[in-house]
VOFI-251172 format. One record per residue (C-alpha): residue number from 1; z, x, y; residue in one letter. Coordinates in steps of 0.2 Angstrom, whole numbers, always signed. Layout:
+-----+-------+-------+-------+---------+
| num |    c3 |    c1 |    c2 | residuo |
+-----+-------+-------+-------+---------+
| NUM |     Z |     X |     Y |       A |
...
+-----+-------+-------+-------+---------+
This chain:
+-----+-------+-------+-------+---------+
| num |    c3 |    c1 |    c2 | residuo |
+-----+-------+-------+-------+---------+
|   1 |  -425 |  -211 |  -107 |       M |
|   2 |  -411 |  -200 |   -99 |       N |
|   3 |  -423 |  -194 |   -85 |       D |
|   4 |  -427 |  -212 |   -82 |       T |
|   5 |  -409 |  -218 |   -81 |       L |
|   6 |  -404 |  -204 |   -70 |       Q |
|   7 |  -418 |  -207 |   -58 |       K |
|   8 |  -414 |  -225 |   -57 |       A |
|   9 |  -396 |  -222 |   -54 |       T |
|  10 |  -400 |  -210 |   -40 |       R |
|  11 |  -412 |  -223 |   -33 |       T |
|  12 |  -398 |  -236 |   -32 |       I |
|  13 |  -385 |  -224 |   -24 |       H |
|  14 |  -395 |  -211 |   -15 |       P |
|  15 |  -381 |  -205 |    -4 |       Q |
|  16 |  -366 |  -206 |   -15 |       V |
|  17 |  -362 |  -195 |   -30 |       S |
|  18 |  -354 |  -206 |   -43 |       P |
|  19 |  -337 |  -201 |   -51 |       P |
|  20 |  -338 |  -192 |   -67 |       V |
|  21 |  -328 |  -205 |   -76 |       E |
|  22 |  -341 |  -219 |   -71 |       S |
|  23 |  -356 |  -210 |   -78 |       M |
|  24 |  -362 |  -219 |   -94 |       Q |
|  25 |  -374 |  -206 |  -102 |       E |
|  26 |  -377 |  -211 |  -121 |       T |
|  27 |  -386 |  -195 |  -127 |       S |
|  28 |  -377 |  -180 |  -133 |       T |
|  29 |  -382 |  -170 |  -119 |       E |
|  30 |  -376 |  -183 |  -107 |       G |
|  31 |  -359 |  -184 |  -116 |       G |
|  32 |  -357 |  -166 |  -115 |       E |
|  33 |  -360 |  -167 |   -96 |       L |
|  34 |  -348 |  -181 |   -94 |       R |
|  35 |  -334 |  -171 |  -103 |       I |
|  36 |  -337 |  -156 |   -93 |       E |
|  37 |  -336 |  -165 |   -77 |       R |
|  38 |  -320 |  -174 |   -82 |       R |
|  39 |  -313 |  -158 |   -87 |       T |
|  40 |  -317 |  -150 |   -70 |       Q |
|  41 |  -310 |  -165 |   -61 |       N |
|  42 |  -294 |  -164 |   -71 |       A |
|  43 |  -292 |  -146 |   -67 |       E |
|  44 |  -295 |  -149 |   -48 |       R |
|  45 |  -281 |  -162 |   -49 |       R |
|  46 |  -270 |  -150 |   -58 |       T |
|  47 |  -273 |  -136 |   -46 |       S |
|  48 |  -270 |  -148 |   -31 |       A |
|  49 |  -253 |  -154 |   -39 |       A |
|  50 |  -248 |  -136 |   -42 |       Q |
|  51 |  -252 |  -131 |   -24 |       R |
|  52 |  -242 |  -146 |   -18 |       L |
|  53 |  -227 |  -141 |   -29 |       K |
|  54 |  -228 |  -123 |   -22 |       Q |
|  55 |  -228 |  -130 |    -5 |       G |
|  56 |  -212 |  -140 |    -8 |       F |
|  57 |  -204 |  -125 |   -16 |       V |
|  58 |  -208 |  -114 |    -1 |       L |
|  59 |  -202 |  -127 |   +11 |       M |
|  60 |  -185 |  -129 |    +2 |       A |
|  61 |  -184 |  -110 |    +2 |       M |
|  62 |  -187 |  -109 |   +20 |       L |
|  63 |  -174 |  -123 |   +23 |       L |
|  64 |  -161 |  -114 |   +13 |       A |
|  65 |  -165 |   -98 |   +22 |       L |
|  66 |  -162 |  -107 |   +38 |       G |
|  67 |  -146 |  -115 |   +33 |       L |
|  68 |  -137 |  -100 |   +25 |       S |
|  69 |  -149 |   -86 |   +20 |       G |
|  70 |  -150 |   -79 |   +38 |       C |
|  71 |  -131 |   -76 |   +38 |       S |
|  72 |  -124 |   -61 |   +48 |       R |
|  73 |  -107 |   -54 |   +45 |       T |
|  74 |   -98 |   -44 |   +59 |       A |
|  75 |   -82 |   -34 |   +57 |       T |
|  76 |   -71 |   -30 |   +72 |       L |
|  77 |   -57 |   -18 |   +70 |       T |
|  78 |   -42 |   -17 |   +82 |       Y |
|  79 |   -27 |    -5 |   +83 |       Y |
|  80 |   -12 |   -10 |   +93 |       F |
|  81 |    +7 |    -7 |   +96 |       N |
|  82 |    +7 |   +12 |   +92 |       P |
|  83 |   +24 |   +21 |   +90 |       N |
|  84 |   +29 |   +38 |   +82 |       W |
|  85 |   +35 |   +43 |   +65 |       T |
|  86 |   +50 |   +55 |   +64 |       P |
|  87 |   +38 |   +69 |   +60 |       D |
|  88 |   +26 |   +67 |   +74 |       G |
|  89 |   +13 |   +56 |   +67 |       W |
|  90 |    +8 |   +39 |   +75 |       I |
|  91 |   +10 |   +22 |   +67 |       I |
|  92 |    +0 |    +7 |   +73 |       A |
|  93 |    -5 |   -11 |   +68 |       G |
|  94 |   -23 |   -13 |   +63 |       K |
|  95 |   -32 |   -29 |   +62 |       S |
|  96 |   -49 |   -32 |   +54 |       T |
|  97 |   -58 |   -48 |   +60 |       Y |
|  98 |   -73 |   -53 |   +49 |       T |
|  99 |   -84 |   -67 |   +54 |       Q |
| 100 |  -100 |   -74 |   +45 |       T |
| 101 |  -112 |   -84 |   +55 |       T |
| 102 |  -129 |   -92 |   +51 |       G |
| 103 |  -139 |  -108 |   +49 |       G |
| 104 |  -151 |  -117 |   +60 |       I |
| 105 |  -137 |  -118 |   +74 |       A |
| 106 |  -130 |  -100 |   +70 |       D |
| 107 |  -114 |  -108 |   +66 |       Q |
| 108 |   -98 |   -99 |   +60 |       V |
| 109 |   -98 |  -101 |   +41 |       Q |
| 110 |   -82 |   -91 |   +38 |       S |
| 111 |   -69 |   -80 |   +48 |       A |
| 112 |   -54 |   -71 |   +42 |       S |
| 113 |   -41 |   -58 |   +49 |       T |
| 114 |   -32 |   -45 |   +39 |       S |
| 115 |   -18 |   -35 |   +45 |       Y |
| 116 |   -12 |   -17 |   +40 |       E |
| 117 |    +1 |    -5 |   +46 |       V |
| 118 |    -7 |   +13 |   +46 |       V |
| 119 |    -2 |   +30 |   +52 |       K |
| 120 |   -13 |   +45 |   +57 |       F |
| 121 |   -10 |   +62 |   +65 |       D |
| 122 |    -9 |   +65 |   +84 |       V |
| 123 |   -28 |   +70 |   +84 |       S |
| 124 |   -32 |   +53 |   +77 |       G |
| 125 |   -37 |   +59 |   +60 |       N |
| 126 |   -31 |   +57 |   +42 |       N |
| 127 |   -27 |   +39 |   +43 |       E |
| 128 |   -16 |   +32 |   +29 |       V |
| 129 |   -13 |   +14 |   +24 |       L |
| 130 |    +6 |   +11 |   +23 |       L |
| 131 |    +5 |    -8 |   +19 |       F |
| 132 |    -4 |   -24 |   +22 |       R |
| 133 |    +4 |   -40 |   +28 |       G |
| 134 |    +3 |   -54 |   +40 |       N |
| 135 |   +11 |   -45 |   +54 |       I |
| 136 |    +1 |   -52 |   +69 |       G |
| 137 |    +4 |   -43 |   +85 |       N |
| 138 |   +21 |   -37 |   +80 |       A |
| 139 |   +31 |   -23 |   +88 |       Y |
| 140 |   +32 |    -8 |   +77 |       L |
| 141 |   +46 |    +5 |   +75 |       S |
| 142 |   +50 |   +17 |   +61 |       M |
| 143 |   +68 |   +22 |   +58 |       S |
| 144 |   +73 |   +40 |   +63 |       P |
| 145 |   +76 |   +44 |   +44 |       D |
| 146 |   +58 |   +37 |   +40 |       G |
| 147 |   +64 |   +25 |   +27 |       S |
| 148 |   +61 |    +8 |   +36 |       K |
| 149 |   +49 |    +0 |   +48 |       I |
| 150 |   +54 |   -14 |   +59 |       A |
| 151 |   +39 |   -26 |   +61 |       V |
| 152 |   +44 |   -38 |   +75 |       G |
| 153 |   +58 |   -49 |   +68 |       K |
| 154 |   +56 |   -43 |   +50 |       D |
| 155 |   +62 |   -27 |   +41 |       L |
| 156 |   +52 |   -17 |   +28 |       Y |
| 157 |   +53 |    -1 |   +19 |       S |
| 158 |   +41 |   +12 |   +24 |       S |
| 159 |   +31 |    +8 |    +9 |       S |
| 160 |   +29 |   -10 |   +14 |       G |
| 161 |   +43 |   -19 |    +3 |       T |
| 162 |   +50 |   -33 |   +13 |       Y |
| 163 |   +69 |   -31 |   +15 |       I |
| 164 |   +75 |   -45 |   +27 |       S |
| 165 |   +73 |   -55 |   +43 |       E |
| 166 |   +82 |   -47 |   +57 |       I |
| 167 |   +82 |   -61 |   +69 |       V |
| 168 |   +74 |   -78 |   +70 |       S |
| 169 |   +64 |   -76 |   +86 |       K |
| 170 |   +49 |   -65 |   +91 |       A |
| 171 |   +54 |   -48 |   +96 |       V |
| 172 |   +47 |   -40 |  +112 |       E |
| 173 |   +55 |   -23 |  +111 |       S |
| 174 |   +66 |   -13 |   +99 |       L |
| 175 |   +73 |    +4 |   +95 |       D |
| 176 |   +85 |   +12 |   +82 |       W |
| 177 |  +101 |   +21 |   +83 |       S |
| 178 |  +100 |   +40 |   +79 |       A |
| 179 |  +108 |   +37 |   +62 |       D |
| 180 |   +96 |   +23 |   +57 |       S |
| 181 |  +111 |   +11 |   +54 |       S |
| 182 |  +108 |    -1 |   +69 |       K |
| 183 |   +94 |    -7 |   +80 |       M |
| 184 |   +94 |   -14 |   +98 |       V |
| 185 |   +81 |   -27 |  +101 |       L |
| 186 |   +75 |   -39 |  +115 |       A |
| 187 |   +69 |   -55 |  +109 |       M |
| 188 |   +55 |   -65 |  +117 |       D |
| 189 |   +64 |   -73 |  +132 |       M |
| 190 |   +53 |   -89 |  +131 |       S |
| 191 |   +60 |   -92 |  +114 |       Q |
| 192 |   +79 |   -90 |  +119 |       V |
| 193 |   +83 |  -105 |  +129 |       T |
| 194 |  +102 |  -101 |  +131 |       T |
| 195 |  +112 |   -85 |  +130 |       G |
| 196 |  +107 |   -67 |  +130 |       N |
| 197 |   +91 |   -61 |  +122 |       N |
| 198 |   +96 |   -42 |  +120 |       V |
| 199 |  +108 |   -37 |  +106 |       G |
| 200 |  +112 |   -25 |   +92 |       I |
| 201 |  +108 |   -28 |   +74 |       Y |
| 202 |  +118 |   -19 |   +61 |       S |
| 203 |  +110 |   -15 |   +44 |       L |
| 204 |  +127 |   -14 |   +36 |       V |
| 205 |  +133 |   -31 |   +41 |       T |
| 206 |  +116 |   -39 |   +44 |       Q |
| 207 |  +123 |   -47 |   +60 |       Q |
| 208 |  +115 |   -48 |   +77 |       F |
| 209 |  +127 |   -47 |   +92 |       T |
| 210 |  +119 |   -51 |  +109 |       S |
| 211 |  +126 |   -43 |  +125 |       F |
| 212 |  +113 |   -44 |  +139 |       A |
| 213 |   +97 |   -52 |  +146 |       E |
| 214 |   +83 |   -39 |  +148 |       G |
| 215 |   +65 |   -33 |  +143 |       L |
| 216 |   +61 |   -16 |  +136 |       G |
| 217 |   +74 |    -6 |  +127 |       V |
| 218 |   +76 |   +12 |  +119 |       C |
| 219 |   +90 |   +21 |  +110 |       W |
| 220 |   +86 |   +34 |   +97 |       R |
| 221 |   +86 |   +49 |  +109 |       A |
| 222 |  +103 |   +45 |  +116 |       S |
| 223 |  +120 |   +39 |  +111 |       E |
| 224 |  +118 |   +25 |  +124 |       N |
| 225 |  +106 |   +11 |  +126 |       I |
| 226 |   +93 |   +10 |  +140 |       L |
| 227 |   +85 |    -6 |  +145 |       M |
| 228 |   +76 |   -15 |  +159 |       I |
| 229 |   +88 |   -29 |  +164 |       N |
| 230 |   +82 |   -46 |  +170 |       S |
| 231 |   +99 |   -54 |  +175 |       A |
| 232 |  +108 |   -54 |  +186 |       P |
| 233 |   +96 |   -42 |  +195 |       V |
| 234 |   +78 |   -43 |  +189 |       V |
| 235 |   +69 |   -26 |  +185 |       N |
| 236 |   +84 |   -15 |  +186 |       R |
| 237 |   +87 |    -1 |  +174 |       F |
| 238 |  +104 |    -1 |  +165 |       E |
| 239 |  +113 |    +9 |  +152 |       V |
| 240 |  +125 |    +2 |  +139 |       F |
| 241 |  +136 |    +9 |  +126 |       T |
| 242 |  +132 |    +4 |  +108 |       P |
| 243 |  +146 |    -9 |  +110 |       E |
| 244 |  +136 |   -17 |  +124 |       G |
| 245 |  +147 |   -11 |  +139 |       V |
| 246 |  +137 |    -7 |  +155 |       S |
| 247 |  +140 |   +11 |  +161 |       V |
| 248 |  +126 |   +15 |  +173 |       I |
| 249 |  +116 |    +2 |  +183 |       A |
| 250 |  +102 |    +6 |  +195 |       G |
| 251 |   +96 |    -3 |  +210 |       S |
| 252 |   +83 |   -16 |  +209 |       Q |
| 253 |   +66 |    -8 |  +207 |       S |
| 254 |   +48 |   -14 |  +207 |       S |
| 255 |   +42 |    +2 |  +199 |       D |
| 256 |   +49 |    +0 |  +181 |       G |
| 257 |   +39 |   -11 |  +171 |       Y |
| 258 |   +35 |    -5 |  +153 |       G |
| 259 |   +46 |    +0 |  +140 |       D |
| 260 |   +58 |   +14 |  +147 |       P |
| 261 |   +59 |   +29 |  +136 |       Q |
| 262 |   +72 |   +43 |  +135 |       F |
| 263 |   +64 |   +60 |  +135 |       I |
| 264 |   +73 |   +69 |  +121 |       P |
| 265 |   +85 |   +83 |  +125 |       S |
| 266 |   +84 |   +80 |  +143 |       Q |
| 267 |   +94 |   +69 |  +155 |       N |
| 268 |   +79 |   +59 |  +160 |       E |
| 269 |   +68 |   +44 |  +156 |       F |
| 270 |   +51 |   +38 |  +160 |       I |
| 271 |   +43 |   +21 |  +163 |       S |
| 272 |   +27 |   +14 |  +170 |       T |
| 273 |   +21 |    +1 |  +182 |       S |
| 274 |    +7 |   -12 |  +183 |       L |
| 275 |    -4 |    +2 |  +189 |       T |
| 276 |    -9 |   +19 |  +182 |       S |
| 277 |    +7 |   +28 |  +188 |       T |
| 278 |   +21 |   +34 |  +177 |       G |
| 279 |   +38 |   +37 |  +184 |       Y |
| 280 |   +51 |   +50 |  +179 |       R |
| 281 |   +69 |   +46 |  +182 |       Y |
| 282 |   +86 |   +54 |  +182 |       S |
| 283 |   +98 |   +46 |  +170 |       L |
| 284 |  +113 |   +51 |  +180 |       A |
| 285 |  +108 |   +40 |  +196 |       D |
| 286 |   +92 |   +31 |  +191 |       M |
| 287 |   +83 |   +40 |  +205 |       S |
| 288 |   +64 |   +44 |  +204 |       V |
| 289 |   +62 |   +63 |  +201 |       T |
| 290 |   +43 |   +63 |  +200 |       S |
| 291 |   +28 |   +53 |  +197 |       T |
| 292 |   +11 |   +56 |  +188 |       F |
| 293 |    -5 |   +47 |  +187 |       N |
| 294 |   -17 |   +44 |  +172 |       F |
| 295 |   -34 |   +36 |  +172 |       T |
| 296 |   -31 |   +21 |  +161 |       E |
| 297 |   -21 |    +8 |  +170 |       D |
| 298 |    -8 |    -4 |  +162 |       R |
| 299 |    -1 |    +7 |  +149 |       A |
| 300 |    +8 |    -5 |  +138 |       F |
| 301 |   +22 |    -2 |  +124 |       R |
| 302 |   +22 |   +17 |  +126 |       W |
| 303 |   +33 |   +29 |  +117 |       H |
| 304 |   +38 |   +47 |  +119 |       V |
| 305 |   +35 |   +58 |  +104 |       S |
| 306 |   +50 |   +65 |   +95 |       P |
| 307 |   +48 |   +82 |  +103 |       D |
| 308 |   +47 |   +75 |  +120 |       G |
| 309 |   +29 |   +82 |  +124 |       G |
| 310 |   +18 |   +67 |  +123 |       R |
| 311 |   +16 |   +48 |  +126 |       I |
| 312 |    +7 |   +36 |  +115 |       V |
| 313 |    +3 |   +18 |  +121 |       F |
| 314 |    -9 |    +3 |  +120 |       T |
| 315 |   -19 |    +1 |  +136 |       N |
| 316 |   -19 |   -17 |  +142 |       F |
| 317 |   -33 |   -25 |  +151 |       H |
| 318 |   -36 |   -44 |  +156 |       A |
| 319 |   -48 |   -45 |  +141 |       S |
| 320 |   -34 |   -39 |  +129 |       G |
| 321 |   -27 |   -24 |  +121 |       Y |
| 322 |   -38 |    -8 |  +121 |       S |
| 323 |   -34 |    +4 |  +107 |       G |
| 324 |   -22 |   +18 |  +105 |       V |
| 325 |   -21 |   +32 |  +118 |       W |
| 326 |   -11 |   +48 |  +119 |       V |
| 327 |    -7 |   +60 |  +133 |       M |
| 328 |    +5 |   +73 |  +138 |       D |
| 329 |   +22 |   +69 |  +146 |       I |
| 330 |   +15 |   +72 |  +163 |       N |
| 331 |    +0 |   +61 |  +161 |       G |
| 332 |   -13 |   +75 |  +157 |       A |
| 333 |   -25 |   +77 |  +143 |       N |
| 334 |   -27 |   +58 |  +140 |       L |
| 335 |   -37 |   +54 |  +124 |       V |
| 336 |   -41 |   +38 |  +116 |       Q |
| 337 |   -38 |   +40 |   +97 |       L |
| 338 |   -43 |   +22 |   +92 |       R |
+-----+-------+-------+-------+---------+
């Protein structure tokens, strides 16, 4: 009878296999066949659902990977505004910029900048962290006794303890008296709308007394102060007493540009120009005694070592600062340390 029923069914639907659920076998053998086929169909549905679920999971993983998983972190380190320690090491500002990008549009996901004050030897080795802080692009100068560091308009101990604010304006140049009790500094002229921008700060009285308009200043290697005056004559070297009285004034010059620096134990000073030329001057009459050339132009914020034998500086290009360089006092043996 089963054979007859199956033949009849196939005759009525010769081209279509009926769904397992629609089969109406009544015998035990037919019932087993129906259960088996239903089981197979359910397994196929389950397998398809699992594959669909796995596909959704894979798509979600790829989407997440595209949005954040393919992130890249780049770290850039810059050294700037070098100066000397009393024992002949070099201090400098160090900024570390960290940026993470990623996602479909490779967007910036996070960015941060940290600042440190570090020191290293004249060969560029043995770097030591002095302290961390939000120093920005501040001018750095350690006191001759090594106990303090002026960081722009703020004063710190050499270990990084904040002491006090020196002045309220940004500082372009500064130096110390030989006994570390005072500083001469030139504030940013763009922030000083009236009056003089150059003056002396006393650590004893914590008072600032201005006396002139000018740019770069230096002091520690002499009892007097040397600066580039900006008024009444622009770009003129001038020497002042610690009380702010002018004692020597040169003629207007287009040569002097960067921070003038006394050469210790000599009656001379040096300065640089906008080109890769250094000028050596007689302190007696401000006349040029010699010149020297070096391969890196635009030496910026340069300083003579305590022994008078070397110069450290930041090279300045149109794209920004370019590390820490050191050379002999005559421009020879130029080396980039950072």
